[in-house]
C-alpha positions in Angstrom: 0.0 0.0 0.0 1.5 3.4 -1.0 2.2 6.2 1.4 -0.4 8.4 -0.4 -3.1 5.8 0.1 -2.3 5.4 3.8 -2.3 9.2 4.3 -5.7 9.3 2.5 -7.2 6.7 4.7 -5.9 8.4 7.9 -7.4 11.7 6.7 -10.8 10.1 6.0 -10.8 8.3 9.3 -9.8 11.5 11.2 -12.5 13.6 9.5 -15.1 10.9 10.2 -14.1 10.8 13.9 -14.2 14.5 14.2 -17.6 14.6 12.6 -18.9 12.0 15.1 -17.4 13.8 18.1 -18.3 17.3 17.2 -21.5 16.7 15.2 -23.5 16.7 18.4 -22.5 20.4 18.9 -23.5 21.5 15.4 -27.2 21.6 16.2 -29.8 24.4 16.1 -30.3 24.1 19.9 -26.6 24.7 20.6 -26.5 27.6 18.1 -29.5 29.2 19.9 -27.8 28.7 23.2 -24.7 30.5 22.0 -26.9 33.3 20.6 -28.5 33.7 24.0 -25.1 34.0 25.7 -24.1 36.7 23.2 -27.4 38.5 23.5 -26.9 38.7 27.3 -23.5 40.2 26.8 -24.8 42.7 24.3 -27.6 43.7 26.6 -25.1 44.5 29.3 -22.4 46.0 27.1 -24.2 47.3 24.0 -21.8 50.2 23.2 -18.7 48.0 23.4 -20.3 45.1 21.5 -21.5 47.5 18.8 -18.1 49.1 18.5 -16.3 45.8 18.2 -18.8 44.6 15.5 -18.5 47.9 13.7 -14.7 47.9 13.6 -14.6 44.3 12.6 -17.0 44.9 9.7 -15.0 47.9 8.5 -11.8 45.8 8.4 -13.6 42.9 6.7 -14.8 45.2 4.0 -11.7 47.3 3.6 -9.4 44.2 3.2 -12.0 42.1 1.2 -11.9 39.3 3.8 -14.3 36.5 3.0 -17.3 36.1 5.3 -19.0 39.5 5.1 -22.3 37.8 4.4 -22.1 35.6 7.5 -21.1 38.6 9.6 -24.0 40.6 8.2 -26.5 37.8 9.2 -24.8 37.6 12.6 -25.3 41.3 13.1 -29.0 41.0 12.3 -29.4 38.2 14.8 -27.5 39.9 17.6 -28.4 43.5 17.2 -31.8 43.4 15.6 -32.8 44.9 12.3 -32.6 48.7 12.9 -29.4 48.6 14.9 -27.7 46.3 12.5 -28.8 48.3 9.5 -27.2 51.4 11.1 -24.0 49.6 11.9 -23.6 47.7 8.6 -24.6 50.6 6.4 -21.9 52.9 7.8 -19.3 50.2 8.3 -19.6 48.8 4.8 -19.5 52.3 3.2 -16.4 53.3 5.3 -14.7 50.0 4.5 -15.4 50.4 0.8 -14.0 53.9 0.9 -10.8 52.7 2.6 -10.4 50.2 -0.1 -11.1 52.9 -2.7 -8.3 55.1 -1.1 -5.8 52.2 -0.9 -6.4 51.6 -4.6 -6.0 55.2 -5.6 -2.8 55.9 -3.5 -1.1 52.5 -2.9 -2.2 49.9 -5.4 -2.7 51.9 -8.6 0.0 50.2 -10.7 -0.9 46.7 -9.6 -4.6 47.2 -10.2 -4.0 48.6 -13.7 -1.9 45.6 -14.6 -4.2 43.1 -13.0 -7.6 44.4 -14.0 -6.9 46.7 -16.9 -9.6 45.2 -19.2 -12.3 45.7 -16.6 -11.0 49.2 -15.8 -11.9 50.4 -19.3 -15.5 49.3 -18.7 -15.7 51.2 -15.4 -14.1 54.4 -16.9 -16.7 54.4 -19.8 -19.5 54.0 -17.3 -18.3 56.8 -15.1 -17.7 59.1 -18.1 -21.2 58.5 -19.3 -23.3 58.4 -16.1 -21.0 59.7 -13.3 -22.1 58.8 -9.8 -25.3 57.2 -11.1 -23.1 54.4 -12.7 -21.6 53.6 -9.3 -25.1 53.7 -7.8 -26.3 51.1 -10.3 -23.2 48.9 -9.6 -24.1 49.0 -5.9 -27.7 48.2 -6.5 -27.0 45.5 -9.1 -23.3 44.4 -8.7 -22.1 43.4 -12.1 -18.6 43.2 -10.6 -17.6 41.7 -7.2 -17.9 44.1 -4.3 -14.1 44.3 -3.7 -13.4 44.8 -7.4 -15.8 47.8 -7.6 -13.9 49.4 -4.6 -10.5 48.9 -6.3 -11.5 49.9 -9.8 -13.4 53.0 -8.7 -10.3 54.2 -6.9 -8.6 54.7 -10.3 -11.4 56.9 -11.7 -11.6 60.7 -11.2 -14.6 60.4 -8.8 -14.2 62.3 -5.6 -14.0 60.5 -2.2 -17.1 62.2 -0.8 -19.2 61.4 -3.8 -18.0 57.8 -3.8 -18.8 57.4 -0.1 -22.3 58.9 -0.3 -23.2 57.1 -3.5 -22.0 53.8 -2.1 -23.8 54.0 1.1 -27.1 55.0 -0.6 -26.7 52.3 -3.3 -25.9 49.5 -0.9 -28.7 50.4 1.6 -31.6 48.5 -0.1 -29.7 45.3 -0.6 -28.3 45.5 3.0 -31.8 45.9 4.4 -33.1 42.9 2.5 -30.2 40.8 3.7 -30.5 41.9 7.3 -34.2 41.2 7.2 -33.4 37.6 6.3 -30.9 37.5 9.2 -33.5 38.7 11.8 -36.0 36.0 10.6 -33.3 33.3 10.9 -32.6 34.5 14.4 -36.2 33.8 15.4 -36.1 30.1 14.4 -36.6 27.8 17.4 -36.7 24.5 15.5 -35.8 23.2 12.1 -39.5 23.4 11.1 -39.2 27.1 11.4 -37.0 27.3 8.3 -40.1 26.7 6.2 -42.2 29.3 8.0 -43.9 32.0 5.8 -41.8 34.8 7.2 -38.4 33.0 6.6 -39.4 31.9 3.1 -40.6 35.4 2.2 -37.3 36.9 3.4 -35.2 34.5 1.2 -37.6 35.1 -1.6 -36.9 38.8 -1.3 -33.1 38.0 -1.5 -33.7 36.3 -4.8 -36.2 38.8 -6.3 -34.4 41.9 -5.2 -31.7 41.9 -8.0 -34.3 41.3 -10.6 -36.6 44.1 -9.4 -33.6 46.5 -9.0 -32.5 45.7 -12.6 -36.0 46.3 -13.9 -36.2 49.7 -12.1 -32.8 50.8 -13.3 -33.8 50.0 -16.9 -37.0 51.9 -16.5 -35.2 54.9 -15.1 -32.6 54.8 -17.9 -35.3 54.6 -20.6 -37.5 57.3 -19.1 -37.5 60.5 -21.3 -35.5 63.4 -20.0 -37.6 66.4 -19.0 -36.0 69.7 -20.0 
């Protein structure tokens, strides 16, 4: 038997044993218990907890660290809809602006080399529609979130316009996503996953990009009033 086969068997056995030992903890009941502990801490230390969450979210966004979607859902579950909307809206916009600035002043040459073909598309959109083009990208992301931040940093758009447009453009999608998170936080059993409120929340997640695209097309095709 070859060494590779032996290592493969050992790896499979190890993963299986880990699954058996730790699978008992990966339950909805345990997740709800941990949520209760965190909620108790937040109730007693709301300002500190909100500040930690806010700074972490800014860093995740600024450095394009994977997991923003999970952290967003976690914020909705722990802080509620309105508090998490305030935190995520400002944190995501600030993080995006930091990435925008790093692109403009630190990573310009690397980004031009790496994403030059996509930069041409972005420049054309900004020249034609200005901040409205960025707004449409935030509402209906044609490019990945991190790439929008980096590529926009190489355009002539001002920092203030970028920040304001990004925050407004991301707000509707953020609200829909956080709503889904608050609904998930209310689940007490696996049967709750198919409850009308949860299903509606995830339906909104799927429908939102389609509706947003339709509205943008209607707006673009509307006659200009002089």
